DOGULUM-956932 format. One line per field, with one value per residue (C-alpha): residue number from 1; x, y, z. Coordinates in nm, 3 decimals, always signed. Layout:
# DOGULUM-956932
k	c(NUM,...)
X	c(X,...)
Y	c(Y,...)
Z	c(Z,...)
END
This chain:
# DOGULUM-956932
k	c(1,2,3,4,5,6,7,8,9,10,11,12,13,14,15,16,17,18,19,20,21,22,23,24,25,26,27,28,29,30,31,32,33,34,35,36,37,38,39,40,41,42,43,44,45,46,47,48,49,50,51,52,53,54,55,56,57,58,59,60,61,62,63,64,65,66,67,68,69,70,71,72,73,74,75,76,77,78,79,80,81,82,83,84,85,86,87,88,89,90,91,92,93,94,95,96,97,98,99,100,101,102,103,104,105,106,107,108,109,110,111,112,113,114,115,116,117,118,119,120,121,122,123,124,125,126,127,128,129,130,131,132,133,134,135,136,137,138,139,140,141,142,143,144,145,146,147,148,149,150,151,152,153,154,155,156,157,158,159,160,161,162,163,164,165,166,167,168,169,170,171,172,173,174,175,176,177,178,179,180,181,182,183,184,185,186,187,188,189,190,191,192,193,194,195,196,197,198,199,200,201,202,203,204,205,206,207,208,209,210,211,212,213,214,215,216,217,218,219,220,221,222,223,224,225,226,227,228,229,230,231,232,233,234,235,236,237,238,239,240,241,242,243,244,245,246,247,248,249,250,251,252,253,254,255,256,257,258,259,260,261,262,263,264,265,266,267,268,269,270,271,272,273,274,275,276,277,278,279,280,281,282,283,284,285,286,287,288,289,290,291,292,293,294,295,296,297,298,299,300,301,302,303,304,305,306,307,308,309,310,311,312,313,314,315,316,317,318,319,320,321,322,323,324,325,326,327,328,329,330,331,332,333,334,335,336,337,338,339,340,341,342,343,344,345,346,347,348,349,350,351,352,353,354,355,356,357,358,359,360,361,362,363,364,365,366,367,368,369,370,371,372,373,374,375,376,377,378,379,380,381,382,383,384,385,386,387,388,389,390,391,392,393,394,395,396,397,398,399,400,401,402,403,404,405,406,407,408,409,410,411,412,413,414,415,416,417,418,419,420,421,422,423,424,425,426,427,428,429,430,431,432,433,434,435,436,437,438,439,440,441,442,443,444,445,446,447,448,449,450,451,452,453,454,455,456,457,458,459,460,461,462,463,464,465,466,467,468,469,470,471,472,473,474,475,476,477,478,479,480,481,482,483,484,485,486,487,488,489,490,491,492,493,494,495,496,497,498)
X	c(+0.308,+0.666,+0.888,+1.230,+1.510,+1.671,+1.375,+1.341,+1.084,+0.820,+0.831,+0.512,+0.163,+0.069,-0.210,+0.008,+0.180,-0.134,-0.327,-0.101,-0.136,-0.478,-0.572,-0.365,-0.516,-0.853,-0.725,-0.581,-0.905,-1.089,-0.820,-0.887,-1.276,-1.294,-1.006,-0.937,-0.651,-0.602,-0.523,-0.172,-0.126,-0.186,-0.473,-0.244,+0.047,-0.194,-0.292,+0.068,+0.177,-0.117,-0.052,+0.321,+0.164,-0.044,+0.244,+0.469,+0.206,+0.196,+0.553,+0.544,+0.287,+0.533,+0.778,+0.983,+1.037,+0.883,+1.288,+1.315,+1.031,+1.116,+1.460,+1.298,+1.117,+1.397,+1.652,+1.347,+1.368,+1.726,+1.766,+1.593,+1.758,+1.963,+1.656,+1.539,+1.864,+1.802,+1.402,+1.517,+1.783,+1.585,+1.314,+1.594,+1.687,+1.375,+1.293,+1.656,+1.624,+1.271,+1.452,+1.753,+1.536,+1.646,+1.328,+1.130,+1.400,+1.350,+0.966,+1.017,+1.253,+1.088,+0.735,+0.860,+1.050,+0.838,+0.527,+0.191,+0.115,+0.427,+0.540,+0.456,+0.651,+0.938,+0.911,+0.960,+1.277,+1.439,+1.386,+1.513,+1.830,+1.915,+1.833,+2.039,+2.352,+2.307,+2.155,+1.918,+1.534,+1.481,+1.741,+1.581,+1.206,+1.344,+1.508,+1.378,+1.055,+0.950,+1.048,+0.823,+0.512,+0.524,+0.558,+0.239,+0.066,+0.149,+0.050,-0.252,-0.156,-0.285,-0.029,-0.096,-0.004,+0.287,+0.380,+0.318,+0.581,+0.846,+0.843,+0.827,+1.132,+1.364,+1.270,+1.379,+1.739,+1.752,+1.696,+1.953,+2.225,+2.545,+2.528,+2.201,+2.214,+1.902,+2.043,+2.380,+2.174,+2.016,+2.298,+2.509,+2.224,+2.188,+2.576,+2.573,+2.793,+2.666,+2.672,+2.542,+2.241,+2.169,+2.194,+1.973,+1.735,+1.727,+1.478,+1.184,+1.281,+1.323,+0.998,+0.787,+0.982,+0.895,+0.517,+0.513,+0.637,+0.420,+0.108,+0.257,+0.263,-0.063,-0.227,-0.023,-0.190,-0.548,-0.546,-0.726,-0.384,-0.591,-0.685,-0.409,-0.411,-0.126,-0.224,-0.245,+0.107,+0.225,+0.091,+0.296,+0.578,+0.547,+0.469,+0.784,+1.008,+0.841,+0.934,+1.272,+1.544,+1.497,+1.903,+2.111,+2.277,+2.009,+2.074,+2.402,+2.314,+2.144,+2.446,+2.661,+2.423,+2.441,+2.776,+2.823,+2.593,+2.766,+3.090,+2.916,+2.930,+2.693,+2.343,+2.324,+2.588,+2.521,+2.174,+2.290,+2.581,+2.327,+2.080,+2.368,+2.476,+2.120,+2.112,+2.428,+2.301,+1.979,+2.175,+2.369,+2.096,+1.801,+1.851,+1.495,+1.311,+1.542,+1.490,+1.162,+1.091,+1.308,+1.039,+1.324,+1.418,+1.762,+2.128,+2.319,+2.137,+1.813,+1.977,+2.087,+1.776,+1.611,+1.851,+1.812,+1.408,+1.405,+1.620,+1.386,+1.040,+1.118,+0.960,+0.647,+0.602,+0.411,+0.287,-0.033,-0.066,-0.282,-0.121,+0.226,+0.196,+0.079,+0.327,+0.633,+0.534,+0.699,+1.005,+1.180,+1.279,+0.940,+0.766,+0.866,+0.786,+0.487,+0.688,+0.937,+0.633,+0.488,+0.829,+0.877,+0.537,+0.572,+0.936,+0.820,+0.590,+0.797,+1.026,+0.816,+0.681,+1.076,+1.148,+0.905,+0.945,+0.618,+0.796,+0.969,+0.664,+0.466,+0.718,+0.777,+0.410,+0.405,+0.647,+0.511,+0.285,+0.483,+0.502,+0.648,+0.865,+0.580,+0.447,+0.789,+0.831,+0.446,+0.533,+0.864,+0.694,+0.375,+0.603,+0.821,+0.524,+0.399,+0.728,+0.685,+0.362,+0.416,+0.801,+0.773,+1.081,+1.245,+1.574,+1.401,+1.164,+1.482,+1.695,+1.466,+1.306,+1.653,+1.786,+1.438,+1.406,+1.789,+1.752,+1.411,+1.544,+1.851,+1.595,+1.389,+1.717,+1.734,+2.038,+2.049,+2.011,+1.648,+1.602,+1.784,+1.597,+1.292,+1.383,+1.423,+1.123,+0.888,+1.094,+1.230,+0.977,+0.677,+0.776,+0.652,+0.297,+0.242,+0.186,+0.345,+0.631,+0.963,+0.938,+0.575,+0.589,+0.855,+0.750,+0.384,+0.573,+0.806,+0.572,+0.241,+0.040,-0.121,+0.010,-0.274,-0.371,-0.037,-0.004,-0.225,-0.009,+0.296,+0.323,+0.659,+0.582,+0.311,+0.415,+0.771,+0.596,+0.357,+0.606,+0.824,+0.539,+0.468,+0.835,+0.827,+0.473,+0.613,+0.972,+1.103,+1.442,+1.488,+1.855,+1.933,+2.140,+2.396,+2.526,+2.716,+2.918,+3.158,+3.084,+3.160,+2.938,+2.634,+2.702,+2.692,+2.381,+2.215,+2.278,+2.096,+1.747,+1.564)
Y	c(+1.690,+1.655,+1.967,+2.029,+1.851,+2.186,+2.270,+2.206,+1.957,+2.072,+1.917,+1.678,+1.758,+1.504,+1.481,+1.381,+1.109,+0.959,+0.931,+0.639,+0.467,+0.471,+0.378,+0.088,+0.006,+0.038,-0.234,-0.448,-0.462,-0.561,-0.813,-0.999,-0.959,-1.075,-1.348,-1.401,-1.630,-1.633,-1.268,-1.272,-1.474,-1.175,-0.943,-0.799,-0.719,-0.529,-0.322,-0.224,-0.174,+0.057,+0.262,+0.278,+0.476,+0.670,+0.764,+0.819,+1.048,+1.272,+1.297,+1.425,+1.679,+1.817,+1.856,+1.519,+1.400,+1.048,+0.934,+1.062,+0.877,+0.534,+0.589,+0.565,+0.226,+0.039,+0.160,+0.019,-0.317,-0.342,-0.339,-0.692,-0.873,-1.046,-1.171,-1.256,-1.469,-1.611,-1.687,-1.882,-2.104,-2.205,-2.319,-2.543,-2.656,-2.791,-2.956,-3.111,-3.195,-3.397,-3.569,-3.696,-3.804,-3.520,-3.367,-3.712,-3.853,-3.541,-3.608,-4.006,-3.957,-3.645,-3.817,-4.084,-3.857,-3.536,-3.581,-3.442,-3.263,-3.064,-3.056,-2.665,-2.589,-2.814,-2.669,-2.313,-2.416,-2.622,-2.337,-2.083,-2.239,-2.306,-1.926,-1.823,-2.014,-1.912,-1.595,-1.643,-1.735,-1.769,-2.051,-2.168,-2.189,-2.312,-2.606,-2.752,-2.562,-2.734,-3.038,-2.929,-2.878,-3.210,-3.366,-3.149,-3.283,-3.652,-3.607,-3.434,-3.131,-2.775,-2.624,-2.255,-2.310,-2.492,-2.200,-1.981,-2.169,-2.227,-1.851,-1.758,-1.977,-1.843,-1.485,-1.509,-1.663,-1.433,-1.124,-1.223,-1.377,-1.148,-1.307,-1.186,-0.937,-0.718,-0.755,-0.590,-0.324,-0.221,-0.166,+0.005,+0.278,+0.362,+0.387,+0.089,-0.148,-0.501,-0.674,-0.411,-0.410,-0.786,-0.718,-0.469,-0.626,-0.953,-0.730,-0.732,-1.066,-1.295,-1.241,-1.198,-1.568,-1.754,-1.620,-1.748,-2.103,-2.076,-2.044,-2.295,-2.579,-2.477,-2.514,-2.814,-2.977,-2.867,-2.948,-3.250,-3.456,-3.763,-3.685,-3.870,-4.217,-4.466,-4.644,-4.322,-4.214,-4.606,-4.544,-4.222,-4.386,-4.700,-4.458,-4.267,-4.574,-4.722,-4.377,-4.319,-4.483,-4.324,-4.331,-4.109,-4.040,-3.822,-3.578,-3.493,-3.211,-3.052,-3.088,-2.897,-2.631,-2.540,-2.580,-2.341,-2.110,-2.118,-2.033,-1.744,-1.838,-1.596,-1.688,-1.746,-1.948,-2.157,-2.243,-2.320,-2.563,-2.728,-2.778,-2.917,-3.172,-3.270,-3.346,-3.537,-3.749,-3.822,-3.936,-4.177,-4.267,-4.243,-4.370,-4.488,-4.170,-3.956,-4.160,-4.165,-3.758,-3.753,-3.974,-4.192,-4.587,-4.561,-4.434,-4.175,-3.908,-3.944,-3.916,-3.581,-3.477,-3.571,-3.373,-3.051,-3.094,-3.082,-2.753,-2.551,-2.754,-2.914,-3.277,-3.445,-3.755,-4.062,-4.200,-4.347,-4.172,-3.844,-3.698,-3.820,-3.684,-3.333,-3.306,-3.374,-3.257,-2.895,-2.730,-2.604,-2.204,-2.205,-2.252,-1.903,-1.700,-1.565,-1.468,-1.302,-1.100,-0.990,-0.864,-0.676,-0.506,-0.398,-0.272,-0.060,+0.092,+0.165,+0.297,+0.555,+0.664,+0.702,+0.937,+1.141,+1.235,+1.052,+0.804,+1.071,+1.303,+1.027,+0.947,+1.321,+1.336,+1.069,+1.243,+1.552,+1.517,+1.306,+1.432,+1.136,+0.859,+0.625,+0.809,+0.810,+0.415,+0.367,+0.619,+0.434,+0.070,+0.190,+0.374,+0.060,-0.140,+0.115,+0.120,-0.289,-0.233,+0.083,-0.017,-0.384,-0.473,-0.470,-0.346,-0.015,-0.041,-0.068,+0.217,+0.475,+0.488,+0.426,+0.786,+0.952,+0.903,+0.905,+1.315,+1.234,+0.966,+1.206,+1.502,+1.281,+1.149,+0.824,+0.607,+0.502,+0.130,+0.205,+0.313,+0.022,-0.246,-0.120,-0.127,-0.466,-0.532,-0.367,-0.331,-0.705,-0.875,-0.713,-0.782,-1.156,-1.064,-0.834,-1.071,-0.862,-0.782,-0.955,-1.171,-1.241,-1.343,-1.562,-1.735,-1.802,-1.965,-2.179,-2.320,-2.348,-2.108,-1.784,-1.465,-1.362,-1.762,-1.786,-1.430,-1.478,-1.792,-1.597,-1.528,-1.377,-1.150,-1.015,-1.004,-0.787,-0.473,-0.462,-0.494,-0.266,-0.008,-0.139,-0.086,+0.267,+0.382,+0.218,+0.419,+0.053,-0.052,+0.264,+0.327,+0.693,+0.933,+0.986,+0.640,+0.781,+0.568,+0.406,+0.020,-0.065,+0.272,+0.127,-0.223,-0.077,+0.123,-0.237,-0.350,-0.086,-0.108,+0.167)
Z	c(-2.982,-2.974,-2.902,-3.039,-2.885,-2.769,-2.542,-2.178,-2.059,-1.823,-1.452,-1.468,-1.256,-0.997,-1.247,-1.514,-1.331,-1.203,-1.515,-1.659,-1.363,-1.277,-1.608,-1.569,-1.274,-1.433,-1.726,-1.509,-1.286,-1.594,-1.735,-1.393,-1.441,-1.781,-1.776,-1.423,-1.379,-1.756,-1.727,-1.750,-2.055,-2.285,-2.135,-1.877,-2.151,-2.379,-2.091,-2.003,-2.329,-2.397,-2.069,-2.183,-2.480,-2.235,-2.056,-2.362,-2.464,-2.153,-2.159,-2.500,-2.374,-2.136,-2.405,-2.421,-2.763,-2.914,-2.931,-2.561,-2.463,-2.655,-2.547,-2.192,-2.259,-2.441,-2.140,-1.882,-2.091,-2.106,-1.722,-1.713,-1.991,-1.742,-1.608,-1.891,-1.985,-1.652,-1.698,-2.040,-1.854,-1.585,-1.873,-1.993,-1.639,-1.559,-1.879,-1.879,-1.505,-1.546,-1.851,-1.654,-1.340,-1.148,-1.033,-1.025,-0.796,-0.597,-0.590,-0.509,-0.206,-0.074,-0.061,+0.133,+0.392,+0.415,+0.662,+0.535,+0.875,+0.869,+0.491,+0.475,+0.759,+0.627,+0.301,+0.405,+0.618,+0.337,+0.102,+0.388,+0.427,+0.055,-0.001,+0.272,+0.115,-0.213,-0.240,-0.496,-0.450,-0.823,-0.823,-0.500,-0.643,-0.978,-0.809,-0.503,-0.526,-0.857,-0.652,-0.344,-0.577,-0.718,-0.361,-0.286,-0.556,-0.452,-0.110,-0.174,-0.037,-0.167,-0.424,-0.329,-0.004,-0.124,-0.329,-0.025,+0.179,-0.105,-0.151,+0.217,+0.266,-0.055,+0.010,+0.345,+0.236,-0.016,+0.182,+0.453,+0.224,+0.182,-0.145,-0.266,-0.541,-0.352,-0.053,-0.175,-0.394,-0.083,+0.136,-0.177,-0.243,+0.100,+0.156,+0.472,+0.548,+0.421,+0.724,+0.963,+0.728,+0.739,+1.108,+1.149,+0.919,+1.159,+1.414,+1.129,+0.937,+1.216,+1.390,+1.028,+0.968,+1.281,+1.275,+0.914,+1.034,+1.327,+1.069,+0.768,+1.108,+1.244,+0.887,+0.798,+1.132,+1.103,+0.712,+0.552,+0.436,+0.382,+0.005,-0.109,+0.008,+0.054,-0.261,-0.463,-0.355,-0.397,-0.730,-0.779,-0.702,-0.930,-1.199,-1.147,-1.118,-1.445,-1.674,-1.478,-1.299,-0.965,-0.823,-0.596,-0.926,-1.053,-0.797,-0.906,-1.102,-0.796,-0.599,-0.844,-0.909,-0.536,-0.523,-0.804,-0.665,-0.301,-0.508,-0.597,-1.005,-1.143,-1.178,-1.584,-1.612,-1.338,-1.416,-1.811,-1.670,-1.449,-1.754,-1.941,-1.721,-1.660,-2.030,-2.005,-1.724,-1.867,-2.211,-2.003,-1.740,-1.902,-2.287,-2.308,-2.230,-2.403,-2.725,-2.655,-2.654,-2.979,-3.129,-3.221,-3.157,-3.125,-3.234,-3.075,-3.229,-3.136,-2.753,-2.888,-3.027,-2.741,-2.505,-2.722,-2.731,-2.352,-2.375,-2.576,-2.527,-2.183,-2.124,-2.237,-2.003,-2.161,-1.811,-1.790,-1.464,-1.500,-1.221,-1.329,-1.686,-1.570,-1.300,-1.550,-1.868,-1.862,-1.872,-2.162,-2.266,-2.462,-2.114,-2.023,-2.329,-2.174,-1.844,-2.066,-2.281,-1.948,-1.809,-2.149,-2.125,-1.785,-1.820,-2.092,-1.871,-1.630,-1.825,-2.013,-1.678,-1.517,-1.835,-1.823,-1.471,-1.349,-1.073,-0.922,-0.902,-0.730,-0.454,-0.397,-0.354,-0.155,+0.092,+0.104,+0.383,+0.608,+0.955,+1.185,+1.172,+1.140,+0.850,+0.679,+0.709,+0.600,+0.277,+0.203,+0.224,+0.030,-0.212,-0.296,-0.329,-0.592,-0.773,-0.761,-0.942,-1.176,-1.288,-1.270,-1.101,-0.762,-0.841,-0.959,-0.632,-0.410,-0.633,-0.657,-0.333,-0.197,-0.369,-0.284,+0.099,+0.194,+0.279,+0.452,+0.667,+0.783,+0.841,+1.097,+1.259,+1.151,+1.034,+0.707,+0.804,+0.886,+0.514,+0.372,+0.590,+0.497,+0.135,+0.181,+0.362,+0.085,-0.229,-0.238,-0.048,-0.198,-0.553,-0.582,-0.479,-0.826,-1.150,-1.404,-1.172,-1.290,-0.963,-0.932,-1.357,-1.250,-0.960,-1.106,-1.447,-1.222,-0.987,-1.209,-0.972,-1.057,-0.832,-0.724,-0.600,-0.365,-0.266,+0.060,+0.139,+0.095,+0.481,+0.537,+0.197,+0.362,+0.713,+0.685,+0.549,+0.812,+1.084,+0.921,+0.968,+1.313,+1.430,+1.259,+1.440,+1.805,+1.717,+1.791,+1.681,+1.490,+1.449,+1.536,+1.303,+1.623,+1.540,+1.279,+1.028,+1.246,+1.254,+1.609,+1.720,+1.509,+1.635,+1.991,+1.888,+1.838,+2.167,+2.340,+2.405,+2.176)
END
């Protein structure tokens, strides 16, 4: 089936491009039907790898060599090695922070401070502020998000709604922060000024966030928050105190991590340093828990062994309180291995699809029937969402449509700021709604909630693309191309009604 390397591969037909995608959709649907919430623990990976093979065979039919297709898959996997390192670091951080009493202390204090009625809205706001400060939805969810999930469990609140609130806030902060990598990528790929890009995003982002906050407030006020009685909460607080030395000192790793993230130290070293500082705090202030995790009774070597175990295998609670034991028995690099398996499988499929030219062919087809501004915005949103599903990575969902749609926006007389905003409203935001996408897999593994379970409650992430489409059809706040590239002219155009 392979052609000589000197032969020029043929352009794929639309059917060529759609066959692997349609087979993937069929297999993933069967995976959910057969295995339910366990579909991401092996079945989805098989479906993705099988369809990567189908995409490779279709590419070879069109003249690509096997080495070329294999190279595309390896390239796709290579794109997410940074994300894989971060995943492993987050696993270590969670394990060491539980052992150090950092997460238990956040839960202990949070249960007493946060009102159940306002918990969902407060969680969303807290994560939004932190995400805006550090520019990372992953770091926000991996630290405060884990603690908020624990607090929700103690208060008897819905873990799915809590995860939706955490994700909504974290992605608002990530999207609007000049420190965010996706925000910088969206501005760069469309050749726009970063701060004008952020300013233009306010028109869709702020209404979506406000609506999400109102919804979380209404849900919190209307929900039954009495499932966890005062006695149950006190039992949990006592259990936390019995197992850990709850104190403000335990929060030092969190303060250090937020400071390093604010100083724009790269994510991987920030997380690793945070995990190691957690180990130091554990050895000094939680020696009994550390020795117990190591299975020893004393000695410096047991302290070292216990801290080491927390990094690769997480913490195992011995609490007699079942809720506390389940809540705190997590973390470690090993807890992220299934997620990494899912990401590698998704990127192998995405890499094969891109190398064969199938992704570009699908995007061009999506553009073929576009006649209006509303149709263009809708096609961009749907393409970014489809790219998140097909390629499994939000960066590809920003970069590829960003390149493909630039001329189409110019042809419609639209400034590139409209494209960069739409890329963020869809490519960045919807990535977390797809189980096999790097973001969806990460949030599911970190927060302990299946993607399809929290997705209906990730309200901000659902509202942003809908507002973007609505703005397009009503021609609301669509920056004209006549604003040019001069920043002062663009700023003036923002101030004028459109």
